[in-house]
Backbone as CSV, one residue per row, in Angstrom:
resi,resn,N_x,N_y,N_z,CA_x,CA_y,CA_z,C_x,C_y,C_z
1,MET,14.819,-14.052,-4.186,14.054,-12.677,-4.103,12.987,-12.721,-5.590
2,LYS,11.914,-12.456,-5.525,11.176,-12.425,-6.170,11.133,-11.002,-6.804
3,SER,10.228,-10.717,-7.815,10.281,-9.497,-8.232,9.264,-8.781,-7.840
4,ALA,9.551,-7.322,-8.048,8.930,-6.441,-7.401,7.688,-6.548,-7.699
5,LEU,7.047,-6.637,-8.973,5.796,-6.665,-9.109,5.011,-8.095,-8.723
6,VAL,5.620,-9.059,-8.155,5.155,-9.938,-7.296,4.626,-9.751,-6.066
7,TYR,5.995,-8.959,-5.322,5.495,-8.445,-4.139,4.580,-7.761,-4.339
8,ALA,4.142,-6.556,-5.501,3.299,-5.865,-5.013,2.056,-6.324,-5.242
9,TYR,1.824,-7.462,-6.192,0.747,-7.983,-6.265,0.012,-8.872,-5.105
10,ILE,0.932,-9.741,-4.483,0.265,-9.825,-3.161,0.266,-8.921,-1.800
11,GLY,0.719,-7.344,-2.096,0.794,-6.910,-1.212,-0.173,-5.646,-1.066
12,ASP,-1.116,-5.481,-2.713,-2.345,-5.340,-2.882,-3.851,-5.921,-2.080
13,SER,-3.561,-7.238,-1.828,-4.343,-7.745,-1.149,-4.393,-7.661,0.094
14,VAL,-2.834,-7.999,0.445,-3.018,-7.952,2.140,-3.110,-6.152,2.395
15,TYR,-2.750,-5.386,1.517,-2.814,-4.067,1.877,-4.408,-3.347,1.872
16,GLU,-5.199,-4.386,1.201,-6.923,-4.233,0.574,-7.633,-5.027,1.620
17,CYS,-6.963,-6.071,2.501,-7.611,-6.351,3.635,-7.562,-5.618,4.326
18,TYR,-6.430,-5.239,5.145,-6.583,-4.415,6.382,-7.102,-3.205,5.932
19,VAL,-7.359,-2.637,5.020,-8.395,-1.237,5.212,-10.081,-1.853,5.107
20,ARG,-9.887,-2.385,4.362,-11.362,-3.734,4.424,-11.958,-3.486,6.077
21,LYS,-11.173,-4.400,6.567,-11.425,-4.677,7.955,-11.472,-3.436,9.100
22,HIS,-10.637,-2.449,8.545,-10.830,-1.389,9.205,-12.386,-0.714,9.224
23,LEU,-12.352,-0.269,7.480,-13.733,0.234,7.484,-14.669,-0.358,8.052
24,ILE,-14.758,-2.318,8.051,-16.034,-3.017,8.769,-15.473,-2.546,10.436
25,ASN,-14.248,-2.449,10.788,-14.939,-1.771,12.112,-15.046,-0.534,13.094
26,LYS,-15.450,0.391,11.656,-16.175,1.922,11.943,-17.579,1.633,11.699
27,ASN,-17.709,0.226,11.907,-19.278,0.332,11.247,-20.081,1.241,10.385
28,ILE,-19.431,0.630,9.367,-19.476,1.396,8.243,-20.829,0.066,7.464
29,SER,-21.893,0.447,7.268,-22.791,-0.741,7.177,-23.572,-1.233,5.471
30,LYS,-23.284,-0.314,5.157,-23.714,-0.427,3.674,-22.054,-0.470,2.452
31,VAL,-22.517,-1.328,1.987,-21.455,-1.868,0.304,-21.175,-0.771,-0.043
32,LYS,-22.119,0.032,-0.373,-21.780,1.339,-1.141,-20.855,2.241,-0.420
33,ASP,-21.124,2.112,0.889,-20.077,3.552,1.400,-19.028,2.990,1.807
34,LEU,-18.774,1.523,1.991,-17.325,0.875,2.060,-16.517,1.320,1.278
35,GLN,-17.137,0.990,-0.045,-16.440,1.305,-1.335,-15.646,2.348,-1.652
36,LYS,-17.120,3.577,-1.093,-16.549,5.062,-1.289,-15.431,5.160,-0.510
37,GLU,-15.698,4.710,0.947,-14.615,5.238,2.145,-13.166,4.674,1.556
38,SER,-13.502,3.341,0.581,-12.271,2.691,0.803,-11.324,3.420,-0.098
39,LEU,-11.876,4.264,-1.009,-11.280,4.818,-1.927,-9.974,5.753,-1.636
40,ASN,-10.458,6.251,-0.070,-9.203,7.293,0.627,-8.292,6.552,0.801
41,TYR,-7.789,5.062,0.368,-6.792,4.464,1.072,-6.559,3.729,-0.516
42,VAL,-7.063,2.756,-1.356,-6.818,2.268,-2.078,-6.845,2.805,-3.872
43,SER,-6.890,3.856,-3.829,-6.737,4.332,-5.310,-5.164,4.416,-5.306
44,ALA,-4.623,4.800,-6.660,-3.044,5.112,-6.891,-3.093,6.101,-6.212
45,VAL,-3.838,7.233,-6.434,-3.833,8.630,-6.088,-3.589,8.878,-4.455
46,SER,-4.687,8.080,-3.805,-4.319,7.788,-2.007,-2.725,6.968,-1.607
47,GLN,-2.894,6.176,-2.397,-1.651,5.497,-1.998,-0.073,6.073,-1.952
48,ARG,-0.365,7.120,-3.225,1.138,7.519,-3.607,0.950,8.912,-2.483
49,ARG,-0.097,9.157,-1.803,-0.070,10.400,-0.675,0.184,9.620,0.429
50,ILE,0.065,8.233,0.610,-0.121,7.800,1.964,1.584,7.257,2.103
51,LEU,2.141,6.768,0.901,3.894,6.537,0.452,4.086,8.111,1.122
52,GLU,4.179,9.259,0.691,4.734,10.225,0.943,4.841,10.564,2.000
53,ASP,3.638,10.503,3.029,3.330,10.758,4.086,4.124,10.024,4.928
54,LEU,4.037,8.506,4.904,5.257,7.560,5.463,6.677,8.122,5.438
55,GLU,7.242,8.485,4.067,8.281,8.946,4.035,8.379,10.375,4.780
56,ASN,7.436,11.458,4.730,8.428,12.692,5.280,7.844,12.317,6.966
57,ASN,7.308,11.668,7.414,7.347,11.447,9.106,8.336,10.277,9.449
58,ASN,9.147,10.210,8.261,10.456,8.707,8.716,9.852,7.544,9.674
59,ILE,8.547,6.724,8.936,8.496,5.961,9.639,8.839,4.827,8.988
60,LEU,9.489,4.851,7.556,10.001,3.710,7.044,11.463,3.888,7.137
61,ASN,12.156,3.034,7.667,13.661,2.733,8.066,14.522,2.230,6.242
62,GLU,15.744,2.293,6.718,16.532,1.942,5.082,16.064,0.842,4.376
63,ASP,16.185,-0.094,5.007,15.887,-1.566,4.230,14.465,-0.971,3.536
64,GLU,13.407,-0.556,4.315,12.161,-0.252,3.693,12.205,0.760,2.551
65,LEU,13.032,1.640,2.337,13.052,2.322,1.914,13.422,1.961,0.839
66,GLU,14.599,1.141,0.487,15.321,0.516,-0.632,13.990,-0.095,-1.393
67,ILE,13.298,-1.063,-0.619,12.254,-1.884,-1.191,11.440,-0.499,-2.315
68,ILE,11.036,0.187,-1.526,10.141,1.043,-1.823,10.925,2.003,-3.237
69,ARG,12.076,1.870,-3.366,13.035,2.528,-4.439,12.210,1.315,-5.818
70,TRP,12.741,0.074,-5.205,13.027,-1.122,-6.044,11.304,-1.385,-6.720
71,GLY,10.659,-1.073,-5.983,9.237,-1.260,-6.655,8.643,0.132,-7.167
72,ARG,9.329,1.064,-6.892,8.350,2.671,-7.939,9.611,2.106,-9.163
73,ASN,10.691,1.723,-9.456,10.861,1.473,-10.778,10.749,0.626,-11.259
74,ALA,10.069,-0.178,-10.778,9.493,-1.994,-11.476,8.604,-1.475,-13.001
75,LYS,9.038,-2.319,-13.845,8.337,-1.751,-15.108,7.208,-2.837,-15.273
76,GLY,5.806,-2.521,-15.385,4.927,-3.412,-14.996,3.852,-2.690,-16.236
77,THR,2.410,-3.231,-15.935,1.297,-2.589,-16.567,1.477,-1.228,-16.467
78,LYS,0.588,-0.462,-17.483,0.062,0.732,-17.515,-0.983,1.075,-16.724
79,ALA,-0.791,2.147,-15.987,-1.949,2.943,-14.999,-3.342,3.121,-16.072
80,LYS,-4.265,2.628,-14.937,-5.517,2.782,-16.124,-6.359,4.422,-15.566
81,HIS,-6.019,4.732,-14.117,-6.554,5.843,-13.787,-5.795,6.996,-13.196
82,ALA,-4.275,6.959,-13.539,-3.605,7.598,-12.575,-2.375,7.961,-13.707
83,ASP,-1.384,9.096,-13.112,-0.479,9.116,-14.217,0.499,8.209,-13.614
84,ILE,1.705,8.256,-14.737,2.454,7.216,-14.656,3.348,7.121,-13.267
85,ILE,3.846,8.533,-12.725,4.460,8.553,-11.604,3.885,8.174,-10.448
86,THR,2.445,8.295,-10.191,1.399,8.163,-9.039,1.414,6.734,-9.172
87,TYR,1.031,5.897,-10.537,1.019,4.123,-10.296,2.159,3.719,-9.674
88,ARG,3.347,4.193,-9.935,4.676,3.581,-9.586,4.463,4.266,-7.996
89,TYR,4.213,5.338,-7.596,4.299,5.387,-6.216,3.428,4.388,-5.306
90,ALA,2.146,4.091,-6.167,1.176,3.092,-5.447,2.109,2.203,-5.428
91,THR,2.651,1.433,-6.749,2.934,-0.066,-6.562,4.343,-0.316,-5.880
92,ALA,5.001,0.695,-5.347,6.069,0.936,-4.463,5.295,0.508,-2.942
93,LEU,4.532,1.299,-2.823,3.691,1.000,-1.393,3.108,-0.508,-1.146
94,GLU,2.624,-1.052,-2.322,2.102,-2.509,-2.633,2.872,-3.474,-2.338
95,CYS,4.248,-3.048,-2.988,5.535,-3.879,-2.935,5.722,-3.784,-1.669
96,LEU,6.293,-3.113,-0.718,6.685,-2.653,0.304,5.896,-3.619,1.274
97,ILE,4.606,-3.679,1.373,3.430,-4.302,2.038,3.588,-5.925,1.699
98,GLY,3.666,-6.102,0.370,3.749,-7.472,-0.248,5.237,-8.524,0.162
99,TYR,6.341,-7.989,0.154,7.428,-7.970,0.877,7.711,-8.068,2.084
100,LEU,7.020,-7.476,3.053,6.956,-7.798,4.611,6.372,-9.121,4.976
101,TYR,5.289,-8.964,3.989,4.428,-9.959,4.215,5.057,-11.111,3.979
102,LEU,5.270,-11.358,2.573,5.837,-12.745,2.391,7.299,-13.031,3.135
103,ASN,7.896,-11.966,3.936,8.755,-12.232,4.797,8.605,-12.398,6.421
104,ASN,7.078,-12.830,6.102,6.581,-12.980,7.648,6.618,-11.933,9.012
105,ASN,6.883,-10.687,8.454,7.169,-9.147,8.933,5.693,-8.576,9.096
106,ILE,4.919,-9.451,10.067,3.364,-9.147,9.891,3.459,-7.994,11.510
107,GLU,4.389,-8.076,12.061,4.125,-6.917,13.161,4.536,-5.576,12.559
108,ARG,5.637,-5.566,12.070,5.675,-4.549,10.798,5.111,-3.688,10.031
109,ILE,4.179,-4.500,9.148,2.895,-4.529,8.771,2.102,-3.875,9.579
110,ASN,1.676,-4.385,10.572,0.749,-3.699,11.483,1.065,-2.306,11.784
111,GLU,2.323,-2.193,12.157,3.066,-0.808,12.302,2.433,0.010,11.595
112,ILE,2.683,-0.191,10.609,3.024,0.796,8.948,1.208,1.026,8.872
113,MET,0.291,-0.111,9.035,-0.801,-0.072,8.800,-1.832,1.048,9.623
114,ASN,-1.165,0.689,10.902,-1.668,1.495,11.928,-1.340,3.098,11.896
115,PHE,-0.468,3.160,11.203,0.020,4.737,11.165,-1.042,5.304,9.812
116,ILE,-0.990,4.161,8.912,-1.867,4.815,8.012,-3.435,4.956,8.071
117,LEU,-3.841,4.401,9.022,-5.268,4.058,8.931,-5.620,4.792,10.665
118,LYS,-4.614,5.441,11.140,-4.860,6.293,12.247,-6.064,7.317,12.492
């Protein structure tokens, strides 16, 4: 098993690709507008809110919640634009997406991302 931060590293890019595709499919045509809209999904504050929504709506199973806890407790770089708790929640969400991706569980990523992007 890789480290939580390695999963978060790949999860960040996978997550962002889903968000970018979603925004492009909304026919937002200006890059400035795409960037602004993406902050509703990709900022640490947004990712913390999204993760809390996933947890509060019982979207995640026990194994996924364990990955979330593992990712949230990972020690890594300092947060640049968020408090440490918010940053750790964002890292946990990215860790989950990365874990699912590297374990070829694309169907589950699709389910989670559909909830997020609804």
